[in-house]
C-alpha positions as CSV (number, residue, x, y, z in Angstrom):
1,M,-42.7,2.9,-37.1
2,K,-43.8,0.4,-34.5
3,N,-40.5,-1.5,-34.9
4,L,-38.5,1.8,-34.6
5,F,-40.4,2.5,-31.3
6,R,-39.5,-0.9,-29.9
7,V,-35.8,-0.5,-30.8
8,F,-35.8,2.9,-29.1
9,F,-37.6,1.5,-26.0
10,L,-35.1,-1.4,-25.8
11,F,-32.2,1.0,-26.1
12,A,-33.6,3.3,-23.4
13,S,-34.3,0.4,-21.0
14,L,-30.7,-0.8,-21.4
15,F,-29.1,2.6,-20.9
16,P,-29.5,2.7,-17.1
17,F,-28.1,-0.8,-16.9
18,S,-24.9,0.3,-18.7
19,I,-24.4,3.0,-16.1
20,V,-24.5,0.3,-13.3
21,I,-21.9,-1.7,-15.2
22,N,-19.5,1.2,-15.3
23,A,-19.3,1.7,-11.5
24,A,-17.6,4.7,-10.0
25,P,-14.3,4.3,-8.1
26,I,-14.8,3.1,-4.6
27,N,-13.1,4.7,-1.5
28,Y,-11.6,2.3,1.0
29,T,-10.0,2.9,4.4
30,L,-6.8,0.9,5.1
31,D,-7.5,-1.2,8.2
32,P,-4.8,-0.2,10.6
33,N,-5.1,-3.5,12.4
34,H,-4.4,-5.6,9.3
35,T,-2.2,-3.3,7.2
36,Y,1.5,-3.4,7.8
37,V,5.0,-2.9,6.4
38,L,7.5,-5.7,7.2
39,W,11.2,-5.0,6.5
40,H,14.3,-7.3,6.4
41,I,18.0,-6.5,6.4
42,N,21.2,-8.4,6.6
43,H,23.1,-8.1,9.9
44,F,26.8,-8.5,9.2
45,G,26.2,-11.7,7.2
46,F,25.1,-13.5,10.4
47,S,21.3,-13.2,10.1
48,N,18.4,-11.4,8.4
49,P,16.4,-9.6,11.2
50,S,13.1,-7.9,10.5
51,G,10.9,-5.2,11.9
52,K,7.3,-4.2,11.5
53,W,5.1,-1.1,11.4
54,M,1.3,-0.9,11.1
55,A,0.0,1.5,8.5
56,A,-3.0,3.7,8.0
57,G,-4.4,5.5,5.0
58,N,-6.9,5.2,2.2
59,L,-7.4,3.6,-1.2
60,V,-9.4,4.6,-4.2
61,L,-10.1,1.5,-6.3
62,D,-11.4,1.9,-9.8
63,K,-12.5,-1.7,-10.8
64,D,-13.3,-0.7,-14.4
65,S,-10.0,1.2,-14.9
66,P,-7.6,-0.1,-12.3
67,Q,-4.8,2.1,-13.7
68,N,-6.7,5.0,-12.2
69,S,-6.6,3.6,-8.7
70,Q,-4.7,5.5,-5.9
71,V,-3.3,4.8,-2.5
72,K,-2.0,7.0,0.3
73,A,-0.5,5.4,3.4
74,T,1.2,6.8,6.5
75,I,3.4,5.0,9.1
76,D,3.9,6.1,12.6
77,L,7.6,5.3,12.9
78,N,7.4,5.3,16.7
79,N,5.4,2.1,16.6
80,L,8.3,0.0,15.3
81,V,8.3,-3.6,16.6
82,T,11.2,-5.9,16.1
83,G,10.5,-8.2,19.1
84,V,13.6,-6.9,20.9
85,A,12.8,-3.8,23.1
86,E,16.4,-2.5,23.2
87,L,16.7,-2.8,19.4
88,D,13.4,-0.9,18.9
89,K,14.7,1.9,21.1
90,H,18.1,1.9,19.2
91,L,16.4,2.1,15.8
92,K,14.2,5.0,16.8
93,E,17.2,7.1,17.8
94,K,19.2,9.6,15.8
95,L,21.6,7.1,14.2
96,F,18.7,5.4,12.4
97,F,15.1,6.6,12.0
98,D,15.4,9.6,14.3
99,V,11.7,9.5,15.1
100,T,11.9,12.7,17.2
101,Q,12.7,14.7,14.1
102,F,10.9,12.4,11.5
103,P,8.0,10.8,13.3
104,T,6.2,9.5,10.2
105,A,6.8,8.0,6.8
106,S,4.3,8.2,3.9
107,F,3.7,6.6,0.5
108,V,1.5,8.4,-2.2
109,S,0.9,6.6,-5.5
110,N,1.1,8.4,-8.8
111,S,0.5,5.7,-11.4
112,V,-0.6,2.1,-11.7
113,D,0.7,-0.2,-14.4
114,V,-1.6,-3.3,-14.6
115,T,0.4,-6.4,-15.5
116,S,-2.3,-9.1,-15.2
117,K,-5.8,-9.7,-13.8
118,T,-4.4,-9.8,-10.2
119,T,-1.0,-7.9,-10.4
120,A,0.2,-4.4,-11.0
121,K,3.2,-2.2,-10.5
122,V,2.3,0.8,-8.4
123,Q,4.6,3.8,-8.7
124,G,4.7,6.5,-6.1
125,T,6.7,8.6,-3.7
126,L,8.0,7.4,-0.4
127,T,8.9,10.0,2.1
128,L,11.2,8.7,4.9
129,H,13.7,10.4,7.1
130,G,12.8,13.8,5.5
131,I,13.7,12.5,2.0
132,S,11.2,11.8,-0.8
133,K,12.1,9.2,-3.5
134,P,10.3,7.3,-6.2
135,V,9.4,3.7,-5.3
136,T,7.7,0.9,-7.3
137,L,5.6,-1.6,-5.4
138,N,4.9,-5.1,-7.0
139,V,1.3,-5.5,-6.0
140,T,-0.9,-8.7,-6.0
141,F,-4.7,-8.3,-5.6
142,N,-5.8,-11.1,-3.2
143,K,-9.6,-10.8,-2.7
144,A,-12.7,-8.6,-2.7
145,A,-15.6,-9.7,-0.5
146,A,-17.6,-9.0,2.6
147,N,-15.3,-9.4,5.6
148,P,-16.9,-12.3,7.7
149,I,-16.1,-10.5,11.0
150,T,-17.1,-6.9,10.2
151,N,-19.5,-7.6,7.4
152,K,-17.9,-4.6,5.5
153,D,-17.1,-4.8,1.8
154,S,-13.3,-5.3,1.9
155,V,-10.3,-5.8,-0.4
156,G,-6.9,-7.3,0.3
157,F,-3.5,-6.8,-1.3
158,S,0.1,-8.0,-0.9
159,A,3.1,-6.1,-2.2
160,T,6.9,-6.2,-2.3
161,T,9.7,-3.9,-3.1
162,T,13.4,-3.3,-2.3
163,L,14.9,-0.1,-1.0
164,K,18.3,1.3,-0.3
165,R,18.4,2.9,3.2
166,S,21.2,5.2,2.1
167,D,18.8,6.8,-0.5
168,F,17.0,8.1,2.6
169,G,20.0,9.3,4.5
170,I,20.2,6.3,6.9
171,T,23.8,5.1,6.6
172,T,24.7,3.9,10.1
173,L,26.9,0.7,10.1
174,L,27.1,0.4,6.3
175,P,28.0,-1.9,4.8
176,G,27.9,-4.4,7.7
177,V,24.2,-3.8,8.2
178,S,23.0,-4.0,4.6
179,D,22.0,-1.0,2.5
180,E,19.4,-3.1,0.8
181,V,16.1,-3.5,2.6
182,K,13.5,-6.0,1.5
183,I,9.9,-4.8,2.1
184,N,6.8,-6.9,2.3
185,I,3.4,-5.2,2.7
186,E,0.1,-6.8,3.6
187,A,-3.0,-4.6,3.3
188,E,-6.7,-4.9,4.0
189,A,-9.1,-2.1,3.4
190,Y,-12.8,-1.7,4.0
191,K,-15.3,0.4,2.0
192,T,-15.7,3.9,3.4
193,M,-19.3,4.7,4.2
């Protein structure tokens, strides 16, 4: 009987520890100063110019079951930066992004396919230019640690994908300006208090 009591006590004392091991999903806020979408296109075969938008949103990271993680991101298309002011203005007009009518783009994930300890394919819906299409991001987990500047618990990711702008109704100057758009994403997020 004494031994049975000891076994019960040992099991009871370990039970709270097992709850700690299976941590709940953590909410993070995408850092709008360190989260961006960089795109590259081909310009009539002469060069491969790029542009950049900063992004905002949130991330729910489930470390125990990463396939249950989620991300929602929004881009203010008016904040386009190419480094050429006239080009920025041109791309914001009706022939391209038409930011007056479509001021934002968004991505909402709907599944995560874990491919290794640090990589995953994140499927979701991209809404751009008033059109929603499925998109797969090839994501690499970079790091989880306290940010040395803010001291906030933070995570970092990199991602890539390729889109066709014609899928989103942006067809100006095809095929001279390439239909295919290569996307690079860098994201940092801090734990939401």
